[in-house]
Structure formats: C-alpha cells, structure tokens
MDAnalysis code that builds the backbone (N, CA, C; Angstrom):
import MDAnalysis as mda
import numpy as np

u = mda.Universe.empty(690, n_residues=230, atom_resindex=np.repeat(np.arange(230), 3), trajectory=True)
u.add_TopologyAttr("name", ["N", "CA", "C"] * 230)
u.add_TopologyAttr("resid", np.arange(1, 231))
u.add_TopologyAttr("resname", ["MET", "SER", "ASP", "GLN", "ALA", "PRO", "ALA", "ALA", "GLU", "ALA", "VAL", "GLU", "GLN", "ALA", "ILE", "ARG", "SER", "ARG", "ARG", "ALA", "VAL", "ARG", "ALA", "PHE", "LEU", "PRO", "ASP", "PRO", "VAL", "ASP", "PRO", "ALA", "LEU", "VAL", "ARG", "ARG", "LEU", "LEU", "GLU", "LEU", "ALA", "ALA", "GLN", "ALA", "PRO", "SER", "GLY", "THR", "ASN", "MET", "GLN", "PRO", "TRP", "LYS", "VAL", "ARG", "VAL", "LEU", "GLY", "PRO", "GLN", "SER", "ARG", "GLU", "ARG", "LEU", "GLU", "SER", "ALA", "LEU", "ILE", "GLU", "ALA", "LEU", "ASP", "ASP", "PRO", "GLU", "PHE", "LYS", "PRO", "GLU", "GLU", "GLU", "TYR", "ARG", "TYR", "TYR", "PRO", "LYS", "THR", "PHE", "ALA", "GLU", "PRO", "TYR", "LEU", "SER", "ARG", "ARG", "ARG", "LYS", "VAL", "GLY", "TRP", "ASP", "LEU", "TYR", "GLY", "LEU", "LEU", "GLY", "VAL", "VAL", "LYS", "GLY", "ASP", "ARG", "GLU", "GLY", "ALA", "ARG", "ARG", "HIS", "VAL", "ALA", "TYR", "ASN", "LEU", "ARG", "PHE", "PHE", "GLY", "ALA", "PRO", "VAL", "ALA", "LEU", "MET", "VAL", "THR", "ILE", "ASP", "ARG", "SER", "LEU", "GLU", "ILE", "GLY", "SER", "TRP", "LEU", "ASP", "LEU", "GLY", "MET", "PHE", "LEU", "GLN", "ASN", "LEU", "LEU", "ILE", "ALA", "ALA", "GLN", "GLY", "HIS", "GLY", "LEU", "ASP", "SER", "CYS", "PRO", "GLN", "ALA", "ILE", "PHE", "ALA", "GLN", "PHE", "HIS", "PRO", "VAL", "VAL", "ARG", "GLU", "VAL", "LEU", "ALA", "ILE", "PRO", "GLU", "GLU", "GLU", "ILE", "VAL", "VAL", "CYS", "GLY", "ILE", "ALA", "LEU", "GLY", "HIS", "ALA", "ASP", "TRP", "SER", "ALA", "PRO", "ALA", "ASN", "ARG", "LEU", "VAL", "PRO", "GLU", "ARG", "GLU", "PRO", "VAL", "GLU", "SER", "PHE", "THR", "THR", "TRP", "LEU", "ASP"])
u.atoms.positions = np.array([
    [-6.184, -10.226, 33.994],
    [-6.868, -9.158, 33.096],
    [-6.066, -7.923, 33.020],
    [-5.453, -7.557, 34.193],
    [-4.655, -6.248, 34.143],
    [-3.453, -6.386, 33.288],
    [-2.818, -7.607, 33.158],
    [-1.649, -7.804, 32.323],
    [-2.022, -7.767, 30.832],
    [-3.349, -8.064, 30.532],
    [-3.748, -8.027, 29.173],
    [-4.118, -6.663, 28.677],
    [-4.545, -5.785, 29.570],
    [-5.094, -4.525, 29.161],
    [-4.038, -3.635, 28.504],
    [-2.770, -3.511, 28.909],
    [-1.795, -2.753, 28.231],
    [-1.583, -3.228, 26.772],
    [-1.474, -4.634, 26.603],
    [-1.305, -5.109, 25.332],
    [-2.407, -4.870, 24.378],
    [-3.600, -5.010, 24.864],
    [-4.818, -4.714, 24.113],
    [-4.820, -3.278, 23.679],
    [-4.422, -2.437, 24.619],
    [-4.455, -0.959, 24.275],
    [-3.388, -0.632, 23.176],
    [-2.196, -1.226, 23.259],
    [-1.156, -1.040, 22.310],
    [-1.598, -1.445, 20.898],
    [-2.300, -2.637, 20.892],
    [-2.717, -3.173, 19.571],
    [-3.777, -2.204, 18.939],
    [-4.726, -1.858, 19.832],
    [-5.840, -0.989, 19.419],
    [-5.217, 0.383, 18.938],
    [-4.366, 0.958, 19.672],
    [-3.743, 2.162, 19.234],
    [-3.018, 2.050, 17.821],
    [-2.321, 0.926, 17.633],
    [-1.704, 0.737, 16.318],
    [-2.743, 0.647, 15.244],
    [-3.741, -0.008, 15.510],
    [-4.822, -0.132, 14.443],
    [-5.521, 1.190, 14.183],
    [-5.932, 1.884, 15.247],
    [-6.568, 3.097, 15.059],
    [-5.720, 4.296, 14.515],
    [-4.431, 4.278, 14.766],
    [-3.546, 5.351, 14.307],
    [-3.043, 5.123, 12.878],
    [-3.093, 3.844, 12.402],
    [-2.573, 3.620, 11.155],
    [-3.330, 4.164, 10.059],
    [-2.869, 4.788, 9.036],
    [-3.515, 5.232, 7.901],
    [-2.488, 5.393, 6.769],
    [-2.941, 5.501, 5.561],
    [-2.017, 5.599, 4.361],
    [-1.320, 6.914, 4.409],
    [-0.012, 6.891, 4.514],
    [0.767, 8.100, 4.480],
    [1.395, 8.449, 3.076],
    [1.264, 9.649, 2.637],
    [1.571, 9.919, 1.251],
    [2.717, 10.923, 1.099],
    [3.450, 11.116, 2.181],
    [4.696, 11.925, 2.223],
    [5.546, 11.566, 3.396],
    [6.831, 11.187, 3.125],
    [7.705, 10.730, 4.248],
    [8.904, 11.579, 4.410],
    [9.433, 11.536, 5.608],
    [10.715, 12.151, 5.854],
    [11.835, 11.272, 5.366],
    [13.070, 11.818, 4.992],
    [14.141, 10.940, 4.534],
    [14.833, 10.183, 5.628],
    [14.478, 10.257, 6.825],
    [15.153, 9.584, 7.930],
    [15.210, 8.062, 7.612],
    [16.463, 7.501, 7.694],
    [16.625, 6.089, 7.381],
    [15.966, 5.147, 8.427],
    [15.699, 4.029, 8.026],
    [15.085, 2.930, 8.862],
    [16.095, 1.791, 8.978],
    [16.324, 1.354, 10.121],
    [17.345, 0.234, 10.353],
    [16.846, -1.038, 9.619],
    [17.674, -1.616, 8.736],
    [17.251, -2.843, 7.926],
    [16.850, -3.934, 8.951],
    [17.513, -3.986, 10.127],
    [17.125, -5.037, 11.041],
    [15.711, -4.903, 11.511],
    [15.127, -3.690, 11.561],
    [13.707, -3.433, 11.941],
    [12.898, -3.878, 10.729],
    [13.214, -3.687, 9.545],
    [12.441, -4.076, 8.365],
    [12.343, -5.627, 8.377],
    [13.445, -6.259, 8.686],
    [13.417, -7.714, 8.773],
    [12.492, -8.221, 9.887],
    [12.606, -7.536, 11.066],
    [11.695, -7.825, 12.170],
    [10.313, -7.715, 11.755],
    [9.927, -6.673, 11.102],
    [8.473, -6.452, 10.605],
    [8.054, -7.553, 9.747],
    [8.944, -7.996, 8.846],
    [8.544, -9.083, 7.894],
    [8.399, -10.411, 8.643],
    [9.193, -10.590, 9.642],
    [8.993, -11.783, 10.496],
    [7.714, -11.911, 11.257],
    [7.307, -10.618, 11.697],
    [6.025, -10.553, 12.382],
    [4.857, -10.656, 11.439],
    [4.973, -10.035, 10.242],
    [3.900, -10.183, 9.139],
    [3.729, -11.612, 8.782],
    [4.809, -12.427, 8.849],
    [4.699, -13.773, 8.292],
    [4.041, -14.666, 9.377],
    [3.600, -14.107, 10.562],
    [2.778, -14.943, 11.433],
    [1.398, -14.943, 11.034],
    [1.005, -14.301, 10.010],
    [-0.385, -14.299, 9.457],
    [-0.832, -15.716, 9.227],
    [-2.087, -15.974, 9.387],
    [-2.709, -17.301, 9.039],
    [-2.697, -17.508, 7.459],
    [-2.568, -18.722, 7.130],
    [-2.767, -19.027, 5.650],
    [-3.284, -20.475, 5.608],
    [-4.133, -20.590, 4.582],
    [-4.771, -21.963, 4.402],
    [-3.747, -22.977, 4.148],
    [-3.824, -24.096, 5.006],
    [-2.832, -25.156, 4.991],
    [-1.325, -24.701, 5.073],
    [-1.177, -23.562, 5.776],
    [0.207, -23.041, 5.920],
    [0.995, -22.848, 4.595],
    [0.223, -22.365, 3.555],
    [0.911, -22.223, 2.250],
    [1.777, -20.928, 2.306],
    [1.479, -19.994, 3.077],
    [2.339, -18.810, 3.166],
    [2.662, -18.199, 1.765],
    [1.653, -17.728, 0.958],
    [1.836, -17.411, -0.451],
    [2.496, -16.105, -0.684],
    [2.892, -15.262, 0.285],
    [3.435, -14.037, 0.090],
    [4.948, -13.955, -0.395],
    [5.234, -13.106, -1.172],
    [6.657, -12.855, -1.689],
    [6.932, -11.378, -1.593],
    [8.169, -11.056, -1.096],
    [8.411, -9.659, -0.852],
    [9.857, -9.400, -1.340],
    [9.966, -8.224, -2.121],
    [11.330, -7.762, -2.454],
    [11.579, -6.442, -1.847],
    [12.717, -6.364, -1.033],
    [13.091, -5.107, -0.417],
    [14.045, -4.444, -1.365],
    [13.755, -3.305, -1.821],
    [14.555, -2.608, -2.816],
    [15.705, -1.897, -2.140],
    [16.925, -2.103, -2.693],
    [18.032, -1.359, -2.244],
    [18.212, -0.132, -3.139],
    [19.193, 0.768, -2.772],
    [19.284, 2.020, -3.477],
    [19.449, 1.870, -4.982],
    [20.146, 0.908, -5.414],
    [20.405, 0.848, -6.916],
    [19.199, 0.314, -7.591],
    [18.609, -0.747, -7.144],
    [17.390, -1.305, -7.753],
    [16.287, -0.271, -7.684],
    [16.166, 0.398, -6.676],
    [15.100, 1.395, -6.503],
    [15.266, 2.569, -7.453],
    [16.488, 3.065, -7.607],
    [16.790, 4.164, -8.583],
    [16.384, 3.726, -10.000],
    [16.813, 2.504, -10.395],
    [16.447, 1.995, -11.729],
    [14.969, 1.896, -11.931],
    [14.268, 1.392, -10.873],
    [12.892, 1.212, -10.983],
    [12.141, 2.548, -11.071],
    [12.469, 3.464, -10.228],
    [11.826, 4.815, -10.263],
    [12.056, 5.576, -11.565],
    [13.248, 5.410, -12.022],
    [13.543, 6.074, -13.379],
    [12.763, 5.579, -14.412],
    [12.674, 4.148, -14.436],
    [11.956, 3.454, -15.505],
    [10.423, 3.813, -15.330],
    [9.954, 3.828, -14.245],
    [8.538, 4.119, -14.043],
    [8.208, 5.586, -14.535],
    [8.932, 6.580, -14.133],
    [8.706, 7.909, -14.591],
    [8.805, 8.054, -16.054],
    [9.813, 7.319, -16.552],
    [9.929, 7.326, -18.164],
    [8.660, 6.762, -18.771],
    [8.104, 5.730, -18.172],
    [6.880, 5.097, -18.636],
    [5.686, 6.070, -18.516],
    [5.666, 6.636, -17.376],
    [4.556, 7.583, -17.081],
    [4.428, 8.764, -18.150],
    [5.642, 9.238, -18.518],
    [5.730, 10.293, -19.566],
    [5.824, 9.962, -20.947],
    [5.696, 8.551, -21.178],
    [5.742, 8.020, -22.540],
    [4.286, 7.900, -23.090],
    [3.865, 8.673, -24.030],
    [2.517, 8.594, -24.483],
    [2.155, 7.249, -25.131],
    [3.085, 6.472, -25.462],
    [2.874, 5.113, -26.041],
    [2.582, 4.044, -24.958],
    [3.016, 4.389, -23.716],
    [2.793, 3.435, -22.642],
    [1.407, 3.522, -22.086],
    [0.676, 2.532, -21.995],
    [-0.667, 2.523, -21.425],
    [-0.742, 1.651, -20.158],
    [-0.954, 2.297, -19.026],
    [-1.006, 1.517, -17.702],
    [-2.220, 0.506, -17.933],
    [-1.879, -0.729, -17.488],
    [-2.910, -1.727, -17.558],
    [-2.871, -2.508, -16.209],
    [-4.007, -3.086, -15.916],
    [-4.156, -3.838, -14.654],
    [-3.416, -5.207, -14.765],
    [-2.634, -5.581, -13.784],
    [-2.113, -6.847, -13.706],
    [-3.091, -7.836, -13.073],
    [-4.093, -7.404, -12.377],
    [-5.258, -8.039, -11.879],
    [-6.282, -7.138, -11.670],
    [-7.628, -7.472, -11.542],
    [-8.626, -6.529, -11.372],
    [-8.806, -6.221, -9.916],
    [-8.436, -5.085, -9.506],
    [-8.639, -4.543, -8.114],
    [-10.002, -3.966, -7.945],
    [-10.503, -3.337, -8.905],
    [-11.843, -2.632, -8.754],
    [-12.802, -3.286, -9.842],
    [-14.097, -3.167, -9.632],
    [-15.099, -3.601, -10.560],
    [-15.173, -2.625, -11.788],
    [-15.610, -3.218, -12.861],
    [-15.743, -2.457, -14.074],
    [-16.667, -1.316, -13.831],
    [-17.784, -1.521, -13.221],
    [-18.760, -0.574, -12.921],
    [-18.975, -0.486, -11.479],
    [-18.866, 0.768, -10.909],
    [-19.061, 0.885, -9.447],
    [-20.528, 1.085, -9.132],
    [-21.028, 0.387, -8.108],
    [-22.322, 0.597, -7.514],
    [-22.256, 1.362, -6.230],
    [-23.338, 1.907, -5.809],
    [-23.449, 2.502, -4.531],
    [-23.478, 1.489, -3.406],
    [-22.854, 1.827, -2.219],
    [-22.266, 3.067, -1.854],
    [-20.855, 3.271, -2.226],
    [-20.272, 2.265, -2.944],
    [-18.809, 2.234, -3.119],
    [-18.358, 3.399, -3.994],
    [-19.246, 3.792, -5.061],
    [-18.749, 4.881, -5.899],
    [-18.725, 6.190, -5.128],
    [-19.690, 6.447, -4.303],
    [-19.621, 7.690, -3.647],
    [-18.421, 7.739, -2.596],
    [-18.083, 6.636, -1.921],
    [-16.945, 6.579, -1.014],
    [-15.737, 6.750, -1.819],
    [-15.606, 6.193, -2.962],
    [-14.360, 6.369, -3.750],
    [-14.194, 7.765, -4.292],
    [-15.231, 8.390, -4.718],
    [-15.153, 9.776, -5.166],
    [-14.796, 10.746, -4.112],
    [-15.418, 10.513, -2.901],
    [-15.147, 11.419, -1.820],
    [-13.678, 11.428, -1.348],
    [-13.172, 10.239, -1.146],
    [-11.791, 10.212, -0.687],
    [-10.849, 10.684, -1.855],
    [-11.110, 10.472, -3.008],
    [-10.256, 10.977, -4.054],
    [-10.279, 12.451, -4.186],
    [-11.486, 13.037, -4.066],
    [-11.508, 14.503, -4.214],
    [-11.064, 15.240, -2.923],
    [-11.232, 14.478, -1.779],
    [-10.725, 14.998, -0.516],
    [-9.146, 15.068, -0.607],
    [-8.572, 14.093, -1.174],
    [-7.081, 14.106, -1.288],
    [-6.619, 15.042, -2.206],
    [-7.279, 15.260, -3.373],
    [-6.784, 16.117, -4.415],
    [-6.978, 17.558, -3.895],
    [-8.162, 17.796, -3.019],
    [-8.351, 19.032, -2.543],
    [-7.227, 19.491, -1.594],
    [-6.648, 18.610, -0.818],
    [-5.568, 18.868, -0.009],
    [-4.361, 19.145, -0.797],
    [-4.202, 18.486, -1.974],
    [-3.062, 18.714, -2.812],
    [-3.166, 19.916, -3.711],
    [-4.317, 20.574, -3.746],
    [-4.548, 21.737, -4.641],
    [-4.829, 21.369, -6.042],
    [-5.183, 20.048, -6.344],
    [-5.430, 19.575, -7.672],
    [-6.881, 19.731, -7.950],
    [-7.246, 20.441, -8.952],
    [-8.658, 20.611, -9.317],
    [-8.992, 19.824, -10.571],
    [-10.235, 19.669, -10.766],
    [-10.739, 18.851, -11.908],
    [-10.112, 19.347, -13.187],
    [-9.534, 18.609, -14.001],
    [-8.896, 18.983, -15.338],
    [-7.451, 19.294, -15.174],
    [-6.868, 19.405, -13.867],
    [-5.530, 19.736, -13.686],
    [-4.655, 18.527, -13.964],
    [-4.288, 18.315, -15.199],
    [-3.608, 17.134, -15.577],
    [-2.192, 17.088, -15.111],
    [-1.582, 18.183, -15.052],
    [-0.135, 18.348, -14.536],
    [-0.157, 18.064, -13.020],
    [-1.018, 18.602, -12.329],
    [-1.162, 18.373, -10.931],
    [-1.441, 16.874, -10.607],
    [-2.238, 16.296, -11.379],
    [-2.516, 14.831, -11.186],
    [-1.268, 14.051, -11.537],
    [-0.529, 14.420, -12.436],
    [0.645, 13.697, -12.989],
    [1.680, 13.793, -11.904],
    [1.857, 14.965, -11.273],
    [2.793, 15.164, -10.166],
    [2.566, 14.082, -9.030],
    [1.311, 14.091, -8.712],
    [0.878, 13.164, -7.662],
    [1.208, 11.647, -8.013],
    [0.838, 11.316, -9.282],
    [1.076, 9.909, -9.690],
    [2.620, 9.684, -9.671],
    [3.420, 10.580, -10.112],
    [4.879, 10.486, -10.161],
    [5.463, 10.266, -8.702],
    [4.966, 11.032, -7.733],
    [5.319, 10.914, -6.376],
    [4.980, 9.575, -5.861],
    [3.748, 9.127, -6.233],
    [3.250, 7.783, -5.805],
    [4.356, 6.641, -6.345],
    [4.726, 6.893, -7.544],
    [5.672, 5.898, -8.088],
    [6.950, 5.967, -7.509],
    [7.262, 7.046, -6.780],
    [8.561, 7.147, -6.063],
    [8.383, 6.782, -4.670],
    [7.330, 6.059, -4.366],
    [7.088, 5.646, -2.957],
    [6.907, 6.699, -1.980],
    [6.439, 7.850, -2.459],
    [6.142, 8.985, -1.718],
    [7.352, 9.489, -0.898],
    [8.585, 9.231, -1.423],
    [9.808, 9.609, -0.688],
    [10.159, 8.838, 0.455],
    [9.540, 7.707, 0.757],
    [9.769, 6.835, 1.917],
    [11.202, 6.197, 1.785],
    [11.786, 6.018, 2.958],
    [13.228, 5.447, 2.901],
    [13.185, 3.969, 2.633],
    [12.032, 3.298, 2.798],
    [11.933, 1.834, 2.579],
    [10.930, 1.557, 1.576],
    [11.275, 0.831, 0.590],
    [10.392, 0.528, -0.586],
    [10.346, -1.071, -0.684],
    [9.144, -1.596, -0.689],
    [8.891, -3.073, -0.816],
    [8.068, -3.332, -2.062],
    [8.272, -4.389, -2.700],
    [7.369, -4.889, -3.807],
    [6.782, -6.210, -3.388],
    [5.531, -6.424, -3.531],
    [4.866, -7.654, -3.018],
    [4.290, -8.353, -4.274],
    [4.512, -9.744, -4.245],
    [4.001, -10.475, -5.409],
    [3.407, -11.820, -4.920],
    [2.649, -12.471, -5.745],
    [2.070, -13.795, -5.373],
    [2.144, -14.656, -6.662],
    [2.257, -15.911, -6.470],
    [2.328, -16.899, -7.614],
    [0.951, -16.832, -8.360],
    [1.117, -16.768, -9.675],
    [0.019, -16.661, -10.539],
    [-0.985, -17.842, -10.479],
    [-0.459, -18.981, -10.096],
    [-1.212, -20.260, -9.985],
    [-2.146, -20.301, -8.877],
    [-1.966, -19.380, -7.918],
    [-2.795, -19.479, -6.610],
    [-4.155, -18.863, -6.849],
    [-5.024, -19.233, -5.994],
    [-6.427, -18.840, -6.044],
    [-6.858, -17.800, -5.011],
    [-8.104, -17.398, -4.956],
    [-8.597, -16.264, -4.082],
    [-8.309, -16.510, -2.655],
    [-8.264, -17.725, -2.223],
    [-7.983, -17.955, -0.764],
    [-6.561, -17.543, -0.389],
    [-5.594, -17.705, -1.296],
    [-4.308, -17.258, -1.027],
    [-4.142, -15.790, -1.057],
    [-5.086, -15.167, -1.881],
    [-5.076, -13.576, -1.853],
    [-5.565, -13.161, -0.535],
    [-6.538, -13.804, -0.024],
    [-6.998, -13.467, 1.382],
    [-5.841, -13.630, 2.358],
    [-5.070, -14.694, 2.250],
    [-4.045, -14.890, 3.150],
    [-2.936, -13.754, 3.015],
    [-2.706, -13.389, 1.670],
    [-1.801, -12.283, 1.499],
    [-2.252, -10.997, 2.084],
    [-3.575, -10.730, 2.005],
    [-4.123, -9.462, 2.616],
    [-3.857, -9.524, 4.165],
    [-3.986, -10.724, 4.830],
    [-3.654, -10.726, 6.246],
    [-2.187, -10.496, 6.557],
    [-1.420, -10.990, 5.757],
    [0.089, -10.824, 5.809],
    [0.379, -9.296, 5.668],
    [-0.188, -8.612, 4.640],
    [-0.008, -7.153, 4.507],
    [-0.514, -6.330, 5.743],
    [-1.689, -6.709, 6.199],
    [-2.253, -5.955, 7.389],
    [-1.328, -6.194, 8.565],
    [-0.809, -7.435, 8.777],
    [0.083, -7.624, 9.832],
    [1.381, -6.791, 9.748],
    [1.846, -6.591, 8.531],
    [2.999, -5.752, 8.231],
    [2.720, -4.298, 8.636],
    [1.607, -3.807, 8.151],
    [1.228, -2.429, 8.416],
    [1.046, -2.165, 9.831],
    [0.323, -3.025, 10.555],
    [0.112, -2.792, 12.062],
    [1.438, -2.901, 12.761],
    [2.240, -3.919, 12.439],
    [3.539, -4.141, 13.113],
    [4.426, -2.900, 12.960],
    [4.411, -2.316, 11.718],
    [5.142, -1.091, 11.446],
    [4.654, 0.074, 12.320],
    [3.311, 0.160, 12.444],
    [2.725, 1.278, 13.271],
    [3.168, 1.019, 14.697],
    [3.162, -0.165, 15.151],
    [3.499, -0.443, 16.585],
    [4.937, -0.088, 16.851],
    [5.814, -0.195, 15.832],
    [7.148, 0.119, 15.947],
    [7.540, 1.581, 15.673],
    [6.456, 2.404, 15.529],
    [6.786, 3.864, 15.313],
    [6.950, 4.256, 13.879],
    [6.635, 3.325, 12.874],
    [6.826, 3.625, 11.443],
    [5.412, 3.857, 10.907],
    [5.463, 4.695, 9.760],
    [4.165, 4.916, 9.025],
    [4.313, 4.159, 7.705],
    [3.224, 4.010, 7.029],
    [3.273, 3.128, 5.850],
    [2.212, 3.598, 4.834],
    [2.298, 3.038, 3.668],
    [1.346, 3.190, 2.558],
    [1.377, 1.989, 1.638],
    [0.278, 1.236, 1.494],
    [0.179, 0.149, 0.581],
    [-0.202, 0.826, -0.745],
    [0.470, 0.445, -1.790],
    [0.383, 1.080, -3.060],
    [0.006, 0.171, -4.219],
    [-1.221, 0.155, -4.662],
    [-1.707, -0.673, -5.765],
    [-1.219, -0.150, -7.121],
    [-0.751, 1.027, -7.207],
    [-0.405, 1.626, -8.463],
    [0.589, 0.824, -9.234],
    [1.444, 0.114, -8.566],
    [2.562, -0.539, -9.274],
    [2.031, -1.759, -10.017],
    [0.894, -2.249, -9.729],
    [0.273, -3.308, -10.495],
    [-0.056, -2.795, -11.955],
    [-0.472, -1.493, -12.052],
    [-0.714, -0.949, -13.351],
    [0.563, -0.739, -14.207],
    [1.617, -0.652, -13.576],
    [2.991, -0.587, -14.353],
    [3.715, -1.853, -14.202],
    [2.984, -2.964, -14.136],
    [3.684, -4.283, -13.901],
    [4.700, -4.636, -15.081],
    [4.529, -4.235, -16.249],
    [5.616, -4.659, -17.201],
    [6.917, -3.968, -16.873],
    [6.869, -2.713, -16.342],
    [8.087, -2.008, -16.042],
    [8.681, -2.672, -14.775],
    [7.841, -2.853, -13.753],
    [8.311, -3.466, -12.497],
    [8.891, -4.882, -12.709],
    [8.205, -5.622, -13.552],
    [8.711, -6.935, -13.777],
    [10.114, -6.912, -14.410],
    [10.249, -6.083, -15.482],
    [11.498, -6.058, -16.145],
    [12.688, -5.588, -15.295],
    [12.404, -4.457, -14.588],
    [13.515, -3.888, -13.830],
    [13.948, -4.786, -12.636],
    [12.962, -5.402, -11.960],
    [13.195, -6.207, -10.771],
    [13.331, -7.723, -11.079],
    [13.338, -8.069, -12.310],
    [13.519, -9.424, -12.850],
    [12.530, -10.354, -12.162],
    [11.228, -9.983, -12.146],
    [10.203, -10.730, -11.582],
    [9.663, -11.729, -12.658],
    [9.622, -13.003, -12.329],
    [9.204, -13.937, -13.451],
    [7.802, -13.869, -13.783],
    [7.381, -14.313, -14.928],
    [5.963, -14.220, -15.284],
    [5.024, -15.029, -14.406],
    [5.611, -16.000, -13.705],
    [4.803, -16.823, -12.864],
    [4.315, -16.079, -11.568],
    [4.798, -14.827, -11.390],
    [4.368, -14.112, -10.215],
    [3.661, -12.897, -10.655],
    [2.590, -12.560, -9.936],
    [1.718, -11.307, -10.150],
    [2.294, -10.175, -9.305],
    [2.419, -9.060, -9.891],
    [2.854, -7.840, -9.074],
    [1.572, -7.335, -8.406],
    [1.538, -7.434, -7.100],
    [0.392, -7.165, -6.302],
    [0.303, -5.644, -5.863],
    [1.431, -5.251, -5.165],
    [1.437, -3.869, -4.749],
    [2.834, -3.538, -4.317],
    [3.035, -2.234, -3.984],
    [4.266, -1.852, -3.257],
    [3.830, -1.411, -1.899],
    [4.918, -1.263, -0.981],
    [4.606, -0.802, 0.321],
    [5.776, 0.277, 0.598],
    [5.301, 1.485, 1.057],
    [6.258, 2.487, 1.439],
    [6.294, 2.506, 2.948],
    [7.492, 2.507, 3.498],
    [7.696, 2.506, 4.984],
    [8.631, 3.606, 5.421],
    [8.401, 4.311, 6.572],
    [9.221, 5.289, 7.090],
    [8.529, 6.009, 8.062],
    [9.020, 7.298, 8.264],
    [8.356, 8.295, 9.189],
    [7.662, 9.433, 8.367],
    [6.465, 9.541, 8.749],
    [5.492, 10.534, 8.012],
    [6.081, 11.906, 8.200],
    [5.932, 12.611, 7.040],
    [6.170, 14.069, 7.103],
    [4.783, 14.727, 7.311],
    [4.548, 15.134, 8.597],
    [3.212, 15.547, 8.930],
    [2.965, 17.015, 8.509],
    [4.017, 17.615, 7.967],
    [3.690, 18.984, 7.509],
    [3.278, 18.955, 6.078],
    [3.164, 17.822, 5.412],
    [2.719, 17.592, 4.042],
    [1.140, 17.611, 3.995],
    [0.552, 18.391, 3.088],
    [-0.899, 18.471, 3.058],
    [-1.598, 17.099, 2.970],
    [-1.008, 16.192, 2.095],
    [-1.645, 14.972, 1.801],
    [-1.861, 14.135, 3.065],
    [-0.963, 14.293, 4.062],
    [-1.072, 13.519, 5.339],
    [-2.105, 14.096, 6.268],
    [-2.815, 15.133, 5.847],
    [-3.998, 15.555, 6.688],
    [-5.278, 14.703, 6.301],
    [-5.182, 13.907, 5.241],
    [-6.348, 13.143, 4.917],
    [-6.655, 12.062, 5.899],
    [-7.883, 12.027, 6.490],
    [-8.348, 11.026, 7.384],
    [-9.637, 10.480, 6.818],
    [-9.579, 9.359, 6.063],
    [-10.773, 8.844, 5.441],
    [-11.804, 8.460, 6.486],
    [-13.097, 8.675, 6.128],
    [-14.152, 8.404, 7.061],
    [-14.448, 6.844, 7.098],
    [-14.786, 6.332, 8.257],
    [-15.146, 4.949, 8.408],
    [-16.635, 4.790, 8.763],
    [-17.184, 3.752, 8.263],
    [-18.655, 3.503, 8.494],
    [-18.839, 2.929, 9.860],
    [-19.938, 3.370, 10.525],
    [-20.185, 2.736, 11.794],
    [-20.519, 1.216, 11.743],
    [-20.339, 0.475, 12.762],
    [-20.583, -0.960, 12.914],
    [-21.970, -1.240, 12.334],
    [-22.943, -0.484, 12.703],
    [-24.347, -0.756, 12.337],
    [-24.598, -0.803, 10.840],
    [-23.671, -0.053, 10.055],
    [-23.903, -0.085, 8.583],
    [-23.486, -1.290, 7.888],
    [-22.544, -2.079, 8.528],
    [-22.124, -3.294, 7.751],
    [-22.372, -4.616, 8.597],
    [-22.978, -4.566, 9.721],
    [-23.170, -5.733, 10.540],
    [-24.588, -6.059, 10.715],
    [-24.863, -7.322, 10.679],
    [-26.321, -7.909, 11.024],
    [-26.121, -8.775, 12.200],
    [-26.807, -8.469, 13.360],
    [-26.821, -9.308, 14.511],
    [-27.878, -10.358, 14.468],
    [-27.601, -11.633, 14.428],
    [-28.517, -12.722, 14.272],
    [-28.801, -13.297, 15.577],
    [-30.069, -13.699, 15.862],
    [-30.426, -14.502, 17.134],
    [-29.888, -15.861, 17.069],
])
C-alpha cells in the first residue's frame, strides 16, 4: 500500500492541477517529450482497440501558414465560422446555460472585455487561433465514418494527453475553436474530407502573469451529479 500511495498522489495532483491555460511562455518543449506524451495518451482504451485518434504536430512553417490563414479568415467579413460537428446543443437548458455564461463572463472579466466590446473579443479569438502563444501546437482529427463510441474513445485519449502533460510539468489547453474554422485548417494542413477537424491542443509552460490564467472554473460537488443506489 505504501508503494501505491506516492503514485496515487502524483496522479491526483496532475488531475487536480490541470486546467485550460490561455497564455504561454515561449520556452521551447523537447520534441522527444511531445512524442512521449502521445505514446502515453495512446494507452487510452478504445472499443475493439480501434484507436480512432489522429494527431498532427505543427512545425514552424505549417503553423505560420495556418495562423496567418486563420487570422485572415477571422478578419474577412465574407467568412462565416461554421461548426464541423455539433459541440453544443442548439438551445441550452439549465443548469448548463448558467454554467456556460458564468465561466465566459468570468474569463472576459479577467481580460477586461465588457459586453459589446467587439474589438476586445476579437483580440481574444485571434490569440486563441494562435494557440495562445504555446510553443507546441497539435491538431486532432477523427475519421468521419466513425460513430459516437469512437468519439468517446478520442475523449479518453485527449484526457490522457492532458494529464500526462501535466505530470511532466507542461500546461495545456484543448481548443474547440478550430472546428469552426475547419475549411481553413483543412486546406492549409491538407486534411482530407474523410477526417473531421475535432480540436487543437496547445502545450507548453503557462505564463502565470497573464490575467486569463487566473481563471479557475468552479466544479460541482459529487452530490450534485451522483445517485447512490442500494
């Protein structure tokens, strides 16, 4: 039991300390560590061992091309972001609507973005599209032919990746925004139509002096989502 305790504490610390980081230091990350994290993430379970995840690690040139194209699209009044897949419901019910609004306004409050501040909101979106300045940028896709079970498997892969990164001293941010810009992402990164652009992942060391990184979303207590049955 004593041998298990330190390992359990390390895992718990990685889980509890991980949160979405929205500003990174430029300090580089060893590519060998990125490979190691992907190897760890790939230990995630998947139905009949299908392993449906696909990851692209962006090098300097591909990333520069992508970010430039994304900012151009953001500033193009003719470009209309559209969902590659439906992440959120069309109509939010409670308690989800209140939770969503609170974390959104909490973040904007830290950033000094007030209601109606379109330029402030645009700056935040642009920074999001630049992977929040993280030194490592990943793009995650899944085959379009796969069903919801494989998306669950992909989610476990992503969580493995985030927790493994935290355990190795790196911070992270999963970014669904790239799915809204999927035509741009697809063209620049030569992603075939057979794959859905799911999300990006920013990896690196957090800039704790940045206001956005003071956001700590509230978590519901176990009693609010758990039913104990006899």
